[in-house]
N, C-alpha and C positions, 0 to 999 in steps of 0.2 A: 567395499572400497568403491568410490564412487567415481565418475570417468575424471573429475577435475582430478583426484587423488592421482588417479592413474596416468593423466598427463604429466604429472609432477615426477613421477616414478619414471616416466620415460626419459624425461629429459635430465634426472639425475643417473641415469645407465648411461647417459651420453647422446640420445636422440633426441638433440635439442632443436631439430628442424619441424619449425611450427606447423609446416604443412603436414609431416608426419602424425603431430599430435591431433591436429585437426582430422584427418583421416581416420585416426583412431576411434576417436570420439565418433564421428560418424557410422563408421562399424558397428559400434555397440548401439547405436541409435535404431540403425536399420535392423539389428538381430530384434529389436523390441516393437517396431513399427508396427506389426500386426495385434501385440498386444496393447498399443495405446489407444486405438482406436474405441470409441465407446460402444458398450454392447447393448443393443435393443434387445429386453428380456421378453418373449411372449409368453402367456399362461393362459392354460384355457378357464374360462371365466364360469364361476359357479352359478347356478339360477339364483336370482335376488328375490328376497321375500317379497317387495312389493311388486313382483311381477309373476308372481305363484298365482295361478289358477289352479290346477290339480290340488287337492288337499294334502297330499302327500310331503314331510318335512320331517327333517330333523331338527329337535329341541335340544340345545346345549344349556345346563345349567350352570352359571359363573360361579354360583357360590358352593357347589360341590369341587370345582376346580380348586375353590381356595380352602374347601376344607379338605382334599387329598393333600394339598401342597403342606398343609399344617402336619398333616400324619406323618407322610415324607421326612418332614424337617426333624419331627422327633425321633426318627430313626436315623439321621445321617450323623449323629456324635460330632455336631459343629459343622460340618463340611459343607463348602458352598454349593448350593443347588442351579446346576444347569440343566435345565430342563430339555427334553428331546421332543422338537415338534417338527420333524421329518413328515412326509407324506401326509401335507396340509394338516398338520398338526393332529397327527392319528384320525384324519377324518373329521375333524371337529371346528376346523377354519384356524388355521394358524394364526392370522393377524389379531382377531378377536381374542382368541385363547393368549396369545403373547401379551397382549396389551393389559389384560385380567393379570396373568401372572406377574408381570413385571412391577404392575402398581400394588401386588402382594409380596413382593420383596425378593422375587427368583433374581439368583446373581449373573446369570446368564442363558443362552439358547444354543443349542445343537441342532442342525440340519443335516442333510445328506448332499443336497444339491445348491450349488451358487445361485440358481434362479430362487431358492427358497431363502436364502440369504437377504437376497435382494428385494422379496416380498415382504420382509420382516421389516427391515430398513425403509421401504416404501410407505410403511403402514406406521413410521414413526418410533419405531422401536429404538433404545439407545443402548441398552446393555451389551455388552458381547456377545457376539455369534459365530460359533464355530462350524466351520464347512468341514463335514468329516470325509464327505466321498472321495474327495481327491481329484474330481474330473475337471480340470482347471483349462486345459485344452490352451487356447490364446487370451483366455481372461484373468491373468494373473494382475495385469494393472488393475482391471474393474475389481479384484478382491481387495486391493489393498485402496483403492480411491474409496469404495462404500463401506470401509471401515469393517472387513469381515476377515476371521481369524482362520487361515488355513490349516488344515491338517495335511502333514507331507508325512509319507514312507518312500518315495523314490527320491535318488539324487537330481534326476531331470526336473521334478517338482523345486526341489532346492534352488537349484542353478536358474529356474526360471524366473525368481524371485529375487536371486542374488543379482543378474543381470540388469533388472530394472535398477536397482540400486546404483550398479556403476556405470549406469549410461545416464544418472543425475535425472530419471523419469520420476523417481520418486526418492523420499527421504529416507534413511534407513536407520538402524536394522528392521526387516521386515518379522514380526513375532509370528511364530509357526507353533504349533503342537506336535510334537513326533510321536507318530504311530508305532507300535511295535506288536509283531505277532506272538502271543504266549500260549497258543492252543487252538484257535479259531482257523487257522488255514483259508484267510479270505483277504482281509487287505492289512498291512503294517509289514515292517522291517524283520526278516526272520531273525533268528537268534544267531543262524549262520553268515550271515550280511552284516549282521550289526558292529562286529569291529571295523570292518573298513566304512561302513555308514558313519559312524561317530567321528573317526578319523578326518573324514573329508568335511563334514558338517563344523568342526570343531576350528578348522581352520577358515570358514566363512564369516570374516566380519558383518558382511551385510544383511545376516539372517540370526535371528534370536530364537534360542529354544526355549521358550517362555513356559510349555506344558509337556508332559509327557503321559500316554494314556494307551490302554490295550482294551479288549473288549472279552468279557465273559462268554464262553460257550454253553455252560450248563449251570449255572447259576440257579436255575430254576427246578432241577433237580435235587431234592434235599439228600439222597442217598449217593451223588457223584463226590468224587476225590477230584475232580478236572480243577475245581475253583482253585483246591488249596494248591496243586501243582501249578496254576497259572499264577497265582500270587507269588509263590517262590522265583519263579522265572521273573517276573516283573521286578524283584527287589534285586534280583541278577543285573537286570537291564540298568538301574539306578546306580548300581557300583561302576559300572563300566563308564557311563556316562559323567560320574564323579571324578573319576581316575582320568577324563580328559577334559576336566575342567568346566564340565556343565552341568549345573545344578538347576534344574525346571524349579517354577515358583509353584504350579500348578501340578500335583500328579493325580490322575483319576482313571479308575476302570470300572466301579461300582455302577450297574444299573439299578432298574427298579429290586428285581430279586437279591442282588446282592446287597442292596441298601437294606432291607427287611432282616437278611440273615446277619448283617453287621459283619460282611466281608468286602474288604477293599475301600472302607470308609475313609479315605485320603484326605488330600485337600479338598477336593471336590467331588462329587457324585452326579451320574446321568441319569436321573428317572425320568424314564418315557411313559408308558402303560397306566402304570398307578397313578400319577397324576389325573387320568381319565376314568379312574375309578373300576379298573378291571384290574385283577388279580395277575399277577406275572407267574405264578408257578406252573407248571406242566401238569401237576395233579390237580389243578383245579383248588386246590386250596386256598381260601379265601384271603387267609393271611391276617394281615391287619384289617382294622375296619376302614373299607373304602365305599364312596357314593360313587356310583356311574354316573356319569355326567351326560351321557347322550340317552334321548329316547326320540324314537322313531315311530311315528304315528302316520296314519292314512285314513281314509273313509270307506266304508260299504259304498259300491255305486251300482249294483245290480244283485238282484235276488231270485232265487227261480225255485221252483217245487218240482223236485224229480222222482219217477219212481224209483223201486229196488231193481237192481242190476243194471242200472244205467251207467255207462262209462262218463268220464269226467275227464276232460283236458285233453292235451296233446298224446297220441297215443293210447286213451284211452286207459291210462295206467291204473286209476281207480276205478273200481265197480262198486256203486252203492249197494249196501247188504239191507238195507231198509228205505222206504218212503222219507227223502230228504229234503231239507232247505239248504240250498246251496248258495253263498252269497260270492262276490267276486268282488276283489279290494284293488285299488289302485298303486300297485307296487309290484314289481317284478324284479329279474334277476337284472337288468339294466339299472336300476336303482340300488343295487346291493344285497338285495335279498337272495342268498345262495339257492343255485337250481337242486341243489343236493339235500335242501328240505322238503323236496318234493314228498307226498304222503309220509312225511314224519315229523315236522315240525308243527309249532302252534302260534295263533295269534290272538290278543286278547280284543274280545267285544262285550261291552258292558261289564267289565270286570271278572270276566270267565274266558277259558281257552278254549279256543275252536281251532279242532285239526287241520292242518293245510291237506286237502286232497287234488291228486291229479298232480301233473306238472305244474311248476311255478312259469310262469310264461314270463317272457320278456319284461312286458309293462303291468301285468295284472296276475292275481292270484287267486284261486278258490278257496273257499275255505267252508266245512260244516257247520252250519248254525242252529242246525235242528233242534239241539237242546237250549239253546238259548231263547225263550220266550219273549216275543217281542220284537225280536230282531228286524232293523228296519234300514232303507236306503239311507245314506249321511251317517248312521253310527259311526263311531270312532273305531278305528283299528289298530291296535298297537302293536307292532312288529318287534320292539324291542323296548324295555323298560317298564315303568308302573303305570297301572291304570286303576283308577277307583270308578266301580260302576254298580249298579243296583244288585249285583250279585257279589259283591266284595272286592276285594282287593287283589291282583293278578301282579306277578312280575316276571320279565322274560328277561335273562342276563345273556351279556354277550358271552359269556362261558357257554352258556346252555346251546345257544345257534350254532357255536364253533364245534361242540361236542356231537350235534345232529349232523353238521356239515362235513366232520372229519379235519377241521382245520385248526386255528389258534383265533384266540380273541383280537389278536392284533390285525389279522386279515378279516375280520367281521367289521371291526369299527373303519377300517381303510377303504373296504369296499362300497361303502357308503356314498354313491357316485355325486359328481359335482351338479346334475340335474335336479337332486335334492335340495332344495333350498334351507340353509340353517339359520333356524330362530335361537335368538340369544336371551336367555331368562335370567332376572334377578330376583330369586322368591322372595 
């Protein structure tokens, strides 16, 4: 209900004093004054390709993104594709990725933060953008002004948007997506809270529940029954909403793993990591044919011959077993090469694997190139992705790096730091 309607309602109730009506409107406006201030969003800048001096860079294959989108669409059973581009598009650079996928026909985007949504809007993205994190603070007005769609799971969030409509600051109703917790225990209205929440939101004409969503906790585990249980609870939630007169136009719950398992393909799906060519499955099963979109390369910047028994790197954690040729490459853990790859990962040189030796440093890493005849300074060193060389073709996947580092492919991709410039390729 807008403020003008509220004034009329007060008069009908006998409050015909115009000063009281003005006072009522002023009170509503004061409640939203903080939210009406334009928000300046500051974001850390990524190293620009034109300014790059160091030879370290991440190359993003835009054709691979489009191919992966086609693969996902083939499993989605006609559902709308809302691509997840949180964490700077999984480290690939959200604006460039969004422009590519929008032109390829994606239906919408999902981000975690308001700031991420603003970045996409400022990049010219026009399709709907869903802000899933719910950290709105005093930016309710900016969410609506910038054409972003908020996810809500707390009545205080909903009231913040309703208050703006009542004050006349924005036109209503505000479109929102309601998130319910069906088993993740992270965000969302719980099943216990649901009846009270639905009763309250059904009475707010200033807000329209356009979408209903949840999130799978274990869709990446083939042997788990959790996904079936979550889907059953989600069906119960839809019934509760329907009995309250709320029928969302978009129901969505499937992530990348859910799409490939054809579980939860409703009105829309929310693929993330699959679009970047990395398997979503915990087992490492590649699943459908995907093309890894990111390739990270640097160069050899120094070479030295060391005798057997020489200690290498911080703490001398590696001792040469033979006379060895050790190369230093210009990438370290501050760039996103996990320190846990010390003495266990590989880097490609001339198409052949060279083992990482010693501790990965902040800015540099040492590798053993003894068996790579002719290795020299300025040779390309591929940390992740493919390399064609005189000794053949090698490939290091994000999943392999994750396995060595005891983590997941998601973290490998999103850890490539902003000081590594992104180069975009159209093969």
